[in-house]
N, C-alpha and C positions, 0 to 999 in steps of 0.2 A: 467537417461541420460539427459544431458542438451539439450535444443532445438538447432537445427542446421538451419542456414540460408542458403538457396540454392543458393544465389547469393551474390555479393559484398554488404556488409552493407552500406546503404546510408541513412542519416537522412532525406533526402527529399522524400524517399520512404514511402508512407502512410502505407503500411503493416508493414514495419519495425518500424515505430513510434508507431503503435498500439501494436505490440508485446513488444516493449520496455516499454510502459505504463503498460501493463498487468504484465510484470515481475517486474516492480517497485511496483505495487500494491501488488503482492504476497510477496515481501520482506517486505512491510509495514505491511501486515497481520502477517507474521512470527515474526517480531519485536514486534508487539502488543501482540501476544500470549506469547512470551518468557518473556517480561518485566512484563506484568500484572499477569501471572501465578506465577512468582517469587515473585512479590509484595504481592499477596494474600497469597501465601504459608508462607512467612516470617511473615506476619501479624497474621496468624492463629497459627503458631508455637510459636511465641513470645508473643501471646495474647496481641498484641499492641493496637488494636482497633483504628487504624489511621482513623480519620474522613474524611480525604481528599482522601482516596483510591477509594471510590465509585465515587466521582466526577472526579477524574483522569481517571479512567477506562471508565466512561460514556462519558466524553468529547473526549477521544481518539477514542472510538467506533463511536461516531458521526462523527468525522473527517474521519474515515474509510468509513462510509456510503457515505459521500459526495465525497470521492475519487472514490468509486465504481460508483456512479451516474455520475460523470464527465466522466469516461472511457466509460461507456455503453451508456449514453444518450447525453452528451453535446459535447464531443470532436469530432471535424470534421477531419477525416483522409483522406478525399477525395482531399483536396488541397495539392499539392506538392510544393507550393511556400513558401519559407522561406526567411526571411531577414537576411543574415548573412554570 
């Protein structure tokens, strides 16, 4: 069941921005899992030995770690002020 927001969604609401960032991160993780598992599966089945697959997976995983660190430690959801 998808998450339900109890009030009118507003990008200025800090809780809404935090939830939006978490959902965005979850989508990023799902995309990583789908693409990389498919990449490794094809590599193993075709016996391709692509030299770039390890670097691709590692770099993307590093980006995921940075995304997680941003959401949990860096992002400031207390300020409701946005320019726009």
